[in-house]
C-alpha positions as CSV (number, residue, x, y, z in Angstrom):
1,M,8.5,-2.2,4.6
2,E,8.0,-3.5,1.2
3,L,4.5,-4.7,1.9
4,K,3.5,-1.5,3.5
5,L,4.9,0.4,0.4
6,A,2.7,-2.0,-1.7
7,F,-0.4,-1.1,0.2
8,L,0.4,2.7,-0.2
9,G,1.1,2.3,-3.7
10,L,-2.1,0.5,-4.5
11,T,-3.8,3.2,-2.6
12,L,-2.2,6.0,-4.7
13,I,-3.1,4.2,-7.8
14,T,-6.8,4.0,-6.7
15,T,-6.8,7.5,-5.6
16,L,-5.4,8.5,-9.0
17,F,-8.2,6.7,-10.7
18,L,-10.9,8.4,-8.8
19,I,-9.3,11.7,-9.6
20,R,-9.0,10.8,-13.3
21,I,-12.7,9.9,-13.6
22,G,-13.6,12.9,-11.5
23,F,-11.7,15.3,-13.7
24,K,-13.2,13.8,-17.0
25,T,-16.7,14.4,-16.0
26,I,-16.0,17.8,-14.3
27,N,-14.4,19.0,-17.5
28,A,-17.3,17.8,-19.5
29,T,-20.1,19.0,-17.2
30,S,-19.2,21.5,-14.6
31,V,-19.6,25.2,-14.7
32,Y,-17.1,25.6,-11.7
33,R,-14.4,23.3,-12.8
34,K,-11.5,24.5,-10.8
35,W,-13.6,24.5,-7.6
36,D,-15.0,21.2,-8.2
37,K,-11.6,19.8,-8.8
38,L,-10.2,21.3,-5.7
39,V,-13.1,19.9,-3.7
40,L,-12.5,16.4,-5.1
41,I,-8.8,16.3,-4.3
42,A,-9.3,18.0,-0.8
43,S,-12.0,15.5,0.1
44,L,-9.7,12.4,-1.0
45,I,-6.7,13.9,1.0
46,L,-8.8,14.6,4.0
47,W,-10.2,11.1,4.1
48,Q,-6.7,9.7,3.9
49,L,-5.6,11.9,6.7
50,F,-8.5,10.8,8.8
51,I,-7.5,7.1,8.2
52,Y,-4.0,7.7,9.1
53,I,-4.5,9.8,12.2
54,L,-7.1,7.4,13.6
55,S,-5.3,4.3,12.9
56,S,-2.0,5.8,14.2
57,S,-3.6,6.7,17.4
58,G,-4.0,3.2,18.4
59,A,-7.8,3.5,18.8
60,L,-8.4,0.6,16.4
61,N,-6.1,-1.9,18.3
62,S,-8.8,-3.6,20.1
63,Y,-11.3,-6.6,19.8
64,A,-14.1,-4.4,21.4
65,F,-17.3,-4.9,19.8
66,P,-18.7,-3.1,17.8
67,P,-15.4,-2.7,15.9
68,L,-14.3,0.8,15.6
69,F,-13.0,0.4,12.1
70,A,-16.5,-0.4,10.8
71,L,-18.0,2.5,12.7
72,A,-15.3,5.0,11.6
73,F,-14.6,3.7,8.1
74,I,-17.1,1.2,6.6
75,I,-20.5,2.6,7.7
76,P,-19.7,6.2,6.9
77,S,-18.2,5.2,3.4
78,F,-21.3,3.2,2.7
79,L,-23.6,6.0,3.8
80,F,-21.7,8.5,1.8
81,T,-22.0,6.2,-1.4
82,G,-25.7,5.5,-0.8
83,I,-26.8,9.1,-0.2
84,F,-24.4,10.8,-2.8
85,L,-25.1,8.6,-5.6
86,F,-28.8,8.3,-5.0
87,R,-29.2,12.0,-4.9
88,N,-27.1,12.4,-8.2
89,R,-28.4,9.4,-10.0
90,N,-30.0,11.3,-12.8
91,K,-27.2,14.0,-12.9
92,L,-25.3,14.4,-16.2
93,W,-22.0,14.1,-14.7
94,I,-22.5,10.4,-13.8
95,H,-23.0,9.4,-17.3
96,N,-19.9,11.3,-18.6
97,I,-17.7,8.7,-16.7
98,P,-16.9,5.9,-19.2
99,E,-18.9,3.0,-18.2
100,H,-16.1,0.5,-19.3
101,W,-13.5,2.3,-17.2
102,I,-15.4,1.3,-14.1
103,I,-15.8,-2.2,-14.8
104,Y,-12.2,-2.7,-16.0
105,F,-10.8,-1.0,-12.9
106,Q,-12.5,-3.5,-10.6
107,S,-9.6,-5.9,-11.6
108,F,-7.6,-3.7,-9.1
109,R,-9.0,-6.1,-6.5
110,V,-6.5,-8.8,-7.8
111,L,-3.8,-6.8,-6.4
112,V,-5.7,-6.3,-3.1
113,E,-6.1,-9.9,-2.8
114,T,-2.3,-10.5,-3.7
115,L,-1.4,-8.2,-0.9
116,F,-3.7,-10.2,1.4
117,V,-1.7,-13.3,0.8
118,L,1.5,-11.4,1.3
119,A,0.1,-10.2,4.5
120,L,-0.7,-13.6,5.5
121,A,2.9,-14.6,5.0
122,Q,4.0,-12.0,7.3
123,G,1.5,-12.8,10.0
124,I,-0.7,-9.7,9.6
125,F,-3.8,-11.5,8.2
126,N,-5.2,-14.9,9.1
127,I,-5.6,-17.5,6.1
128,Q,-9.3,-17.8,6.4
129,V,-9.6,-14.0,5.0
130,T,-7.4,-14.8,1.7
131,I,-7.9,-16.9,-1.2
132,E,-6.2,-19.7,0.4
133,G,-9.3,-19.7,2.8
134,Y,-12.7,-18.6,2.1
135,N,-12.0,-15.2,0.3
136,Y,-13.0,-15.5,-3.5
137,D,-12.8,-11.9,-4.3
138,M,-9.7,-12.3,-6.5
139,I,-11.6,-14.9,-8.6
140,F,-14.4,-12.3,-9.1
141,A,-11.9,-9.6,-9.9
142,L,-10.4,-11.6,-12.6
143,T,-13.8,-11.6,-14.5
144,A,-13.9,-7.9,-14.7
145,P,-11.6,-7.2,-17.8
146,I,-13.2,-10.3,-19.4
147,L,-16.8,-9.2,-19.0
148,A,-15.7,-5.5,-20.0
149,Y,-14.1,-6.6,-23.1
150,L,-17.0,-8.9,-24.3
151,V,-19.6,-6.3,-23.4
152,Y,-18.0,-2.9,-24.5
153,T,-15.4,-4.0,-27.1
154,K,-16.8,-7.2,-28.8
155,K,-20.4,-6.5,-28.0
156,M,-21.2,-10.1,-27.6
157,L,-23.0,-9.9,-24.2
158,P,-25.7,-7.4,-23.0
159,K,-24.9,-4.6,-20.7
160,K,-27.7,-5.8,-18.4
161,L,-25.6,-8.7,-17.6
162,L,-23.1,-6.3,-15.9
163,V,-26.0,-5.2,-13.4
164,N,-26.1,-8.7,-12.0
165,W,-22.2,-8.9,-12.0
166,N,-22.1,-5.7,-9.9
167,Y,-24.6,-7.2,-7.5
168,L,-22.6,-10.2,-7.2
169,G,-19.4,-8.1,-6.6
170,L,-21.2,-6.4,-3.8
171,A,-22.2,-9.7,-2.3
172,V,-18.6,-10.9,-2.5
173,L,-17.2,-7.8,-0.8
174,A,-20.0,-8.4,1.9
175,S,-18.9,-12.0,2.4
176,V,-15.1,-10.6,3.0
177,I,-16.5,-8.2,5.6
178,V,-18.0,-11.2,7.3
179,L,-14.9,-13.4,7.1
180,F,-13.0,-10.6,9.0
181,L,-15.8,-10.2,11.6
182,I,-16.0,-14.1,12.1
183,S,-12.2,-14.0,12.5
184,M,-12.5,-11.5,15.3
185,Y,-15.6,-12.3,17.1
186,K,-16.6,-15.8,16.2
187,P,-13.0,-17.7,15.8
188,E,-14.7,-20.8,17.1
189,L,-16.4,-21.2,13.7
190,F,-12.9,-21.6,12.4
191,G,-11.9,-23.8,15.2
192,S,-10.0,-21.3,17.4
193,E,-10.7,-20.2,21.0
194,I,-9.0,-16.9,20.4
195,P,-9.4,-14.2,17.7
196,L,-7.7,-15.1,14.4
197,L,-7.0,-11.6,13.1
198,P,-4.0,-10.0,14.5
199,L,-4.5,-6.6,15.7
200,D,-1.8,-5.5,13.3
201,A,-4.3,-5.7,10.7
202,M,-6.0,-2.5,12.5
203,T,-2.7,-0.5,12.0
204,Y,-1.6,1.7,9.1
205,P,-1.3,1.0,6.2
206,Y,-3.3,-2.3,6.5
207,V,-6.5,-0.6,7.7
208,L,-6.5,1.0,4.2
209,I,-8.4,-2.1,3.1
210,A,-11.5,-1.3,5.3
211,G,-10.9,2.5,5.2
212,F,-10.4,3.2,1.4
213,L,-9.9,0.2,-1.0
214,M,-12.9,-1.8,-0.1
215,P,-15.2,1.2,0.0
216,T,-13.9,2.3,-3.3
217,A,-14.9,-1.0,-4.9
218,V,-18.3,-0.6,-3.4
219,F,-18.6,3.0,-4.7
220,L,-17.7,1.7,-8.2
221,H,-20.2,-1.1,-8.1
222,V,-23.0,1.2,-7.2
223,L,-22.0,3.8,-9.7
224,S,-21.8,1.2,-12.5
225,I,-25.4,-0.1,-11.7
226,L,-26.9,3.4,-11.9
227,Q,-24.9,4.2,-15.2
228,I,-26.2,1.0,-16.7
229,Q,-29.8,1.1,-15.5
230,N,-30.2,4.8,-16.5
231,S,-28.7,4.1,-20.0
232,Q,-31.5,1.5,-20.8
233,H,-34.3,3.9,-19.9
């Protein structure tokens, strides 16, 4: 129960951060502030309800290929990120979100990876997808506050360095997705004849990793790239 509450707590923190940056830029740029805020909150709530309903239905509890969690959560969230941010890349609201907030907040992935280790201890995840195996996302996330401080506070490093850092972060997240897929569909690469990832990982709230927390990290990386690139033009 404590682990489930931890997943839900981190999801709440992440949601509140998205609302915070959304409200900040809406207040600065929107003519229809109340409506835009309502749309933002409603969208986040509906997505959470979708994750809960689908995962609670048992439809994800299968090793069938292609994985339904990817079709239902990862692909739609990636498409949304790409289309939404590309269409709005030159809009004023993007640049009213403080750049350093985005970088600092990527350190939330340290907590995500900590939950991975705790889930491993309870037999919900397999060791290969944690920092004890081949998942180095925690190490990457630890660099977020350091770089944000050196770039934005001390101004010792150029902002363009953060563009490459963001791309590296996307690559790290991609590697984590690959680890999960290998654990399910190619366990022999890890010396096993059966899938290593327990189906419990496809239940709520653990599926929030694929449905919300990881897509949020991707969204923030792409947003940061657009912010920095546009600010240098």
